[in-house]
C-alpha positions as CSV (number, residue, x, y, z in Angstrom):
1,M,13.1,15.5,9.2
2,L,9.3,16.0,8.2
3,K,6.9,15.9,11.1
4,R,4.4,13.4,10.8
5,N,1.5,15.4,12.0
6,R,2.0,17.9,9.2
7,L,0.7,15.4,6.6
8,F,-0.8,12.7,8.8
9,I,-4.0,14.6,9.7
10,P,-4.7,15.8,6.2
11,A,-4.2,12.2,4.9
12,L,-6.6,10.6,7.4
13,T,-9.2,13.3,6.7
14,L,-9.0,12.4,2.9
15,L,-9.2,8.8,3.7
16,L,-12.1,9.0,6.1
17,A,-14.3,11.2,3.8
18,S,-13.5,8.8,0.8
19,L,-14.2,5.5,2.7
20,A,-17.5,7.1,3.9
21,A,-18.5,8.2,0.4
22,W,-17.4,4.6,-0.9
23,G,-19.7,2.9,1.8
24,Y,-22.5,5.3,0.5
25,Q,-21.8,4.1,-3.1
26,L,-21.6,0.3,-2.1
27,N,-25.1,0.7,-0.4
28,N,-26.7,2.5,-3.3
29,G,-24.8,1.3,-6.3
30,L,-22.8,3.1,-8.9
31,V,-25.9,5.2,-10.0
32,V,-24.7,7.7,-7.3
33,T,-22.0,8.8,-9.6
34,H,-22.7,10.6,-12.9
35,M,-21.4,7.7,-15.2
36,R,-24.0,6.0,-17.2
37,N,-24.0,3.6,-20.3
38,P,-23.1,6.4,-22.7
39,F,-20.2,7.4,-20.3
40,S,-19.0,4.4,-18.6
41,W,-15.4,5.5,-17.6
42,G,-15.1,8.8,-15.7
43,L,-13.3,10.2,-12.8
44,Y,-12.0,7.0,-11.3
45,I,-10.4,5.7,-14.5
46,A,-8.8,9.1,-15.1
47,T,-7.4,9.0,-11.5
48,F,-6.0,5.4,-12.0
49,A,-4.2,6.5,-15.3
50,F,-2.7,9.4,-13.5
51,F,-1.3,7.4,-10.6
52,V,-0.1,4.6,-12.7
53,G,1.7,7.2,-14.7
54,I,3.3,8.7,-11.5
55,A,4.3,5.2,-10.3
56,A,6.1,4.4,-13.7
57,G,7.9,7.8,-13.6
58,G,9.1,7.2,-10.2
59,L,10.6,3.7,-10.7
60,I,12.0,4.9,-14.0
61,V,14.0,7.6,-12.2
62,S,15.2,5.3,-9.4
63,S,16.1,2.4,-11.8
64,S,17.8,4.7,-14.2
65,V,20.1,6.1,-11.2
66,Y,21.4,2.7,-10.7
67,L,21.7,1.4,-14.2
68,F,23.2,4.5,-15.7
69,N,25.1,5.5,-12.7
70,L,23.6,9.1,-12.3
71,E,25.6,10.0,-9.2
72,Q,24.0,13.5,-8.9
73,L,20.4,11.8,-8.3
74,K,21.8,9.2,-6.0
75,P,20.3,10.7,-2.8
76,F,16.8,10.7,-4.3
77,T,16.5,7.0,-5.3
78,R,14.7,6.1,-2.1
79,I,12.3,8.9,-2.4
80,A,11.7,7.9,-6.1
81,S,11.1,4.2,-5.1
82,L,8.9,5.3,-2.2
83,S,6.8,7.6,-4.6
84,A,6.4,4.8,-7.1
85,F,5.3,2.3,-4.3
86,A,2.8,4.7,-2.9
87,S,1.5,5.7,-6.2
88,I,1.0,2.2,-7.5
89,L,-0.9,1.3,-4.4
90,A,-3.1,4.4,-4.9
91,A,-3.7,3.3,-8.5
92,A,-4.8,-0.3,-7.4
93,A,-7.2,1.2,-4.8
94,I,-9.2,3.5,-7.0
95,I,-9.9,0.6,-9.4
96,L,-12.1,-0.9,-6.6
97,P,-14.8,1.6,-6.4
98,D,-14.9,1.7,-10.2
99,L,-15.8,-2.0,-10.2
100,G,-19.1,-1.3,-8.5
101,R,-19.5,-4.9,-7.3
102,V,-16.1,-5.1,-5.8
103,D,-17.0,-8.4,-4.0
104,R,-17.2,-10.2,-7.4
105,I,-13.4,-9.5,-8.2
106,Y,-12.6,-13.0,-7.7
107,N,-14.3,-13.8,-11.0
108,L,-11.3,-11.9,-12.7
109,L,-8.8,-14.0,-10.9
110,L,-10.7,-17.3,-11.3
111,H,-11.8,-16.8,-15.0
112,P,-9.3,-14.5,-16.6
113,N,-9.7,-13.6,-20.3
114,F,-6.0,-13.3,-21.5
115,R,-7.1,-11.6,-24.7
116,S,-8.3,-8.6,-22.6
117,P,-5.6,-5.9,-21.7
118,L,-7.5,-5.4,-18.3
119,V,-6.2,-8.8,-17.2
120,W,-2.6,-8.2,-18.2
121,D,-3.0,-4.7,-16.4
122,V,-3.9,-6.5,-13.1
123,I,-0.9,-8.9,-13.6
124,V,1.5,-6.1,-14.3
125,V,0.2,-3.8,-11.4
126,S,0.5,-6.6,-9.0
127,A,4.1,-7.3,-10.2
128,Y,4.8,-3.6,-10.0
129,I,3.6,-3.4,-6.3
130,I,6.0,-6.2,-5.5
131,L,8.9,-4.7,-7.3
132,T,8.5,-1.1,-5.8
133,F,8.2,-2.6,-2.4
134,G,11.4,-4.5,-3.0
135,S,13.1,-1.4,-4.3
136,V,12.2,0.5,-1.1
137,Y,13.0,-2.6,1.1
138,F,16.5,-3.3,-0.1
139,Q,17.6,0.5,-0.2
140,L,16.5,0.8,3.5
141,L,17.8,-2.5,4.6
142,P,21.4,-1.4,5.7
143,D,19.9,1.4,7.7
144,W,17.3,-1.0,9.3
145,R,20.2,-3.4,10.2
146,R,22.2,-0.8,11.9
147,E,19.4,0.5,13.8
148,D,17.9,-2.9,14.5
149,R,14.5,-2.0,13.4
150,G,12.2,-1.9,10.2
151,F,10.4,-4.6,8.3
152,F,11.7,-8.2,7.7
153,N,15.3,-7.6,8.7
154,G,15.6,-10.3,11.4
155,W,17.4,-12.7,9.0
156,T,20.3,-10.2,8.7
157,R,21.3,-10.4,12.4
158,K,23.8,-13.1,11.7
159,L,25.5,-10.9,9.0
160,A,27.9,-8.1,9.3
161,D,27.1,-4.6,8.3
162,E,29.3,-4.7,5.3
163,E,27.7,-8.0,4.1
164,V,24.2,-6.4,4.5
165,A,25.2,-3.4,2.6
166,C,26.9,-5.3,-0.4
167,L,23.7,-7.5,-0.4
168,A,21.3,-4.6,-0.5
169,A,23.4,-2.8,-3.1
170,R,23.4,-6.1,-5.3
171,W,19.7,-6.6,-5.1
172,S,18.8,-2.8,-5.5
173,R,20.5,-3.1,-8.9
174,R,18.7,-6.3,-9.8
175,V,15.4,-4.7,-8.8
176,A,16.3,-1.6,-11.0
177,L,17.3,-4.0,-13.9
178,V,13.7,-5.6,-13.9
179,G,12.0,-2.4,-12.7
180,L,12.9,-0.1,-15.6
181,P,11.3,-2.4,-18.4
182,V,8.3,-3.3,-16.1
183,A,7.8,0.5,-15.3
184,I,7.7,1.1,-19.2
185,L,5.5,-2.0,-19.6
186,I,2.9,-1.1,-17.1
187,H,2.0,2.1,-18.8
188,T,2.3,0.6,-22.2
189,I,-0.4,-1.8,-21.0
190,T,-2.5,0.9,-19.4
191,A,-2.3,2.8,-22.8
192,L,-3.3,-0.3,-24.7
193,I,-6.4,-0.6,-22.7
194,F,-7.5,2.5,-24.4
195,A,-5.7,2.2,-27.7
196,T,-7.2,-1.3,-28.5
197,Q,-10.7,0.1,-28.5
198,A,-11.1,0.5,-32.3
199,S,-14.6,2.0,-31.9
200,R,-13.2,5.1,-30.1
201,E,-11.6,7.4,-32.6
202,W,-10.0,9.5,-29.8
203,W,-8.0,6.4,-28.4
204,H,-7.6,4.4,-31.4
205,T,-3.9,5.4,-32.1
206,A,-0.4,3.9,-31.9
207,I,0.9,7.1,-30.5
208,L,-1.0,6.6,-27.3
209,P,1.5,4.2,-25.5
210,P,4.7,6.2,-26.0
211,D,2.7,9.3,-25.1
212,F,1.6,7.8,-21.9
213,I,5.3,7.0,-21.1
214,A,6.4,10.6,-21.9
215,V,3.7,12.0,-19.4
216,A,4.6,9.4,-16.8
217,V,8.2,10.5,-16.8
218,A,7.2,14.0,-16.5
219,S,4.7,13.5,-13.6
220,G,6.6,10.8,-11.9
221,T,9.7,13.0,-11.9
222,A,7.7,15.9,-10.6
223,L,6.5,13.9,-7.6
224,V,10.1,12.9,-6.9
225,L,10.9,16.5,-7.0
226,V,8.2,17.7,-4.7
227,V,8.8,14.9,-2.0
228,S,12.5,15.6,-2.2
229,L,12.0,19.3,-1.6
230,V,9.6,18.6,1.4
231,V,12.0,16.1,3.0
232,A,15.2,18.3,2.6
233,G,13.7,21.5,3.5
234,R,14.9,25.0,2.6
235,E,18.1,24.6,4.6
236,R,19.4,21.9,2.3
237,F,18.1,23.3,-0.9
238,D,21.6,24.7,-2.0
239,R,23.2,21.2,-1.3
240,H,21.0,19.4,-3.8
241,A,20.5,22.4,-6.1
242,G,22.1,20.6,-9.1
243,A,20.0,17.5,-8.7
244,Y,16.8,19.5,-8.5
245,Q,17.9,21.2,-11.8
246,T,18.4,17.8,-13.4
247,L,15.1,16.4,-12.2
248,A,13.3,19.6,-13.4
249,W,15.0,19.2,-17.0
250,I,14.0,15.6,-17.2
251,A,10.4,16.6,-16.5
252,A,10.5,19.3,-19.1
253,G,12.2,17.1,-21.8
254,A,9.5,14.6,-21.2
255,L,6.8,17.2,-21.7
256,A,8.7,18.2,-25.0
257,V,8.3,14.6,-26.2
258,H,4.6,14.6,-25.2
259,F,3.9,17.7,-27.1
260,F,5.5,16.2,-30.1
261,F,3.2,13.2,-30.0
262,V,0.1,15.6,-29.4
263,A,1.0,17.6,-32.5
264,M,1.3,14.4,-34.5
265,D,-2.0,13.0,-33.4
266,L,-3.9,16.2,-34.1
267,L,-2.2,16.7,-37.5
268,L,-3.1,13.1,-38.7
269,S,-6.8,13.4,-37.4
270,W,-7.0,16.7,-39.4
271,W,-5.3,15.5,-42.4
272,W,-7.4,12.3,-43.0
273,G,-10.6,14.3,-42.1
274,S,-13.0,11.4,-41.5
275,H,-16.3,12.3,-40.1
276,A,-15.3,10.5,-36.7
277,S,-12.0,12.4,-36.7
278,L,-13.5,15.8,-37.4
279,G,-16.3,15.2,-34.8
280,T,-13.8,14.3,-32.1
281,L,-11.7,17.5,-32.9
282,T,-14.9,19.7,-32.8
283,L,-15.7,18.1,-29.4
284,L,-12.1,18.9,-28.4
285,F,-11.8,22.6,-29.5
286,K,-15.5,23.6,-29.0
287,R,-17.4,21.8,-26.2
288,Y,-14.4,21.0,-24.2
289,G,-12.1,23.8,-25.3
290,P,-11.4,25.3,-21.9
291,L,-10.3,22.0,-20.5
292,Y,-8.3,21.2,-23.5
293,L,-6.7,24.7,-23.2
294,A,-5.6,23.9,-19.7
295,E,-4.3,20.5,-20.6
296,I,-2.0,22.1,-23.2
297,V,-1.2,25.4,-21.6
298,L,-0.3,24.5,-18.0
299,P,2.4,21.8,-19.0
300,A,3.6,24.0,-21.8
301,L,4.2,26.7,-19.2
302,V,6.0,24.4,-16.9
303,M,8.1,23.2,-19.7
304,V,9.3,26.6,-20.7
305,Y,9.6,27.6,-16.9
306,F,11.9,24.7,-16.2
307,F,14.0,24.9,-19.3
308,T,14.9,28.6,-19.0
309,G,16.1,28.2,-15.5
310,R,13.8,30.6,-13.8
311,G,11.7,27.6,-12.3
312,V,14.8,26.1,-10.6
313,R,16.2,28.9,-8.6
314,A,14.1,28.5,-5.5
315,P,12.1,25.8,-3.7
316,G,8.8,27.8,-4.3
317,N,9.4,28.0,-8.0
318,L,9.9,24.2,-8.2
319,L,6.9,23.6,-6.1
320,L,4.7,25.9,-8.2
321,G,5.9,24.3,-11.4
322,C,5.3,20.8,-10.4
323,T,1.7,21.9,-9.0
324,L,0.8,23.2,-12.4
325,L,2.1,20.2,-14.1
326,F,0.0,17.8,-11.9
327,I,-3.0,19.8,-12.7
328,G,-2.3,19.7,-16.4
329,V,-1.5,16.0,-16.4
330,F,-4.8,15.2,-14.5
331,V,-6.8,17.2,-16.9
332,H,-5.1,15.4,-19.6
333,R,-6.3,12.1,-18.1
334,L,-9.9,13.4,-17.7
335,M,-9.7,14.6,-21.5
336,L,-9.1,11.0,-22.3
337,M,-12.8,10.4,-21.6
338,F,-14.8,13.3,-22.7
339,P,-14.2,13.4,-26.4
340,A,-14.2,9.6,-26.6
341,F,-17.5,9.0,-25.0
342,N,-19.3,11.8,-26.5
343,Q,-18.4,10.6,-30.0
344,F,-20.8,7.7,-30.4
345,P,-19.3,5.0,-32.4
346,L,-22.5,4.0,-34.2
347,S,-24.0,6.5,-36.6
348,L,-26.4,6.7,-39.6
349,D,-25.9,8.5,-42.8
350,L,-29.0,9.3,-45.1
351,P,-27.5,11.3,-47.8
352,G,-30.8,11.9,-49.8
353,M,-32.4,13.5,-46.6
354,G,-29.4,15.4,-45.8
355,V,-28.6,13.4,-42.6
356,E,-25.0,12.6,-42.0
357,G,-23.4,11.1,-39.0
358,W,-26.5,11.0,-36.9
359,P,-25.6,9.2,-33.7
360,Y,-27.6,6.1,-32.7
361,P,-28.9,6.8,-29.3
362,V,-27.7,4.6,-26.3
363,A,-29.8,3.6,-23.4
364,V,-28.8,5.6,-20.3
365,G,-29.4,2.6,-18.0
366,V,-31.5,4.3,-15.5
367,F,-35.2,4.9,-15.6
368,R,-36.6,7.9,-13.7
369,A,-40.0,9.5,-14.4
370,G,-39.6,12.4,-16.7
371,A,-36.0,11.7,-17.4
372,P,-34.8,10.5,-21.1
373,V,-34.2,6.8,-21.4
374,F,-31.9,7.3,-24.3
375,A,-29.1,9.7,-25.2
376,S,-27.0,10.8,-28.0
377,S,-24.5,12.4,-25.8
378,W,-23.9,12.6,-22.1
379,P,-23.1,15.9,-20.0
380,Y,-20.8,14.0,-17.8
381,V,-19.6,15.9,-14.5
382,P,-18.5,13.9,-11.6
383,S,-21.2,13.8,-8.7
384,I,-20.3,14.9,-5.1
385,A,-20.2,11.2,-4.0
386,E,-17.9,10.3,-6.9
387,T,-15.5,13.3,-6.2
388,L,-15.4,12.2,-2.4
389,V,-14.6,8.6,-3.2
390,D,-11.9,9.8,-5.6
391,L,-10.0,11.3,-2.6
392,L,-9.0,7.7,-1.5
393,P,-5.8,7.5,-3.6
394,F,-4.7,11.0,-2.8
395,G,-5.1,10.3,0.9
396,L,-3.4,6.9,0.6
397,V,-0.4,8.5,-1.1
398,L,-0.3,11.3,1.4
399,L,-0.5,8.7,4.4
400,I,2.2,6.4,3.1
401,I,4.7,9.0,2.3
402,A,4.1,10.8,5.7
403,L,4.5,7.8,7.7
404,M,7.6,6.5,6.0
405,V,9.7,9.8,5.6
406,S,8.8,10.7,9.1
407,T,10.1,7.3,10.3
408,Y,13.0,6.5,8.2
409,N,15.9,8.4,6.6
410,F,14.9,8.9,2.8
411,L,17.4,11.5,2.2
412,P,21.0,10.1,3.2
413,P,24.1,11.9,2.8
414,Q,25.4,12.2,-0.8
415,R,27.7,9.5,-1.6
416,S,29.0,7.4,-4.6
417,L,26.8,4.5,-5.8
418,P,27.8,1.4,-4.0
419,D,29.6,-1.4,-5.6
420,K,27.7,-4.5,-7.1
421,E,29.5,-6.8,-4.8
């Protein structure tokens, strides 16, 4: 079993550093970040989308095992549910620093605008936290009953072990039945927050929601794979080799779907050739070319690596592939922002004067002596304070997983799926 202190100390270090930086941001305002009016979403929103995707992918794996009777992956359902629960808490946590005045969040609850995708995202994220907790709870309930420990299991003391096991199996399937569509819905709504912004050429496409889901399956499966490898250890690798291979193929297959959507999006943008589309493509391949290259090449290498079988022969190979996948997906989330915010939606054409697509300047929102008040583009790079605050969700995920896998049995012996009754 995983020793707690191997992950506990790094998790606490990340959390303390991020909380200290967040305190500094609360005291001085969002101006300590490098976000401004021309570039209002940055590292925080990218990290939110990253963890929402992992959470959705984790519950899709867990729910699919129950709903489609995937016996080979049965030992990893607890880990998949735990990964989803930790990731959705992390996603909810990183939204708070991005709000700036987090003390005013009650206005969102008291005066919701139901035409806003953001309100629906809050609703779905809250529901998702409850669902993923329920998934972990019911899967661990039989063990807690036998060991007479755990959370909220006092009501089971009058029941026999067999009754508790049947009840837990029944409710695990029910949560899976609800969890699969909700997992898809949560990432669809997250994608719609971007896709409904008609003024942003880079986001305004119907391809974005299904592409988000494909990336979610790939990254969520990768986290399940990593946690499973860490919990099982090298000594149990051969026992679960077939399951590891299946998870790697699921991640690779999801990446193949993702690349299909990417190709279609780029092709259509080039085909229609509007000024806004070509301006976005210019930003993509010129100014942000190295980042976009990393976004494409790293997941592509992982896809080939996993499909060919070389990436599944040893724990180190799988961990390397998953690490490259995480980096590529995180860059993908960052690259949602860069071309979108530096292709300004308002422009002026003066054909007789040879002026075409001149972007209207946007007020930066900060006045400093000698600094420009307006900008027609913004060279966004996350500040040190912003980067430290962004460690919050990573530390939270690490802490939750470290505490849970070192305390409870998240990799039980392989056995058949329990009956519904």
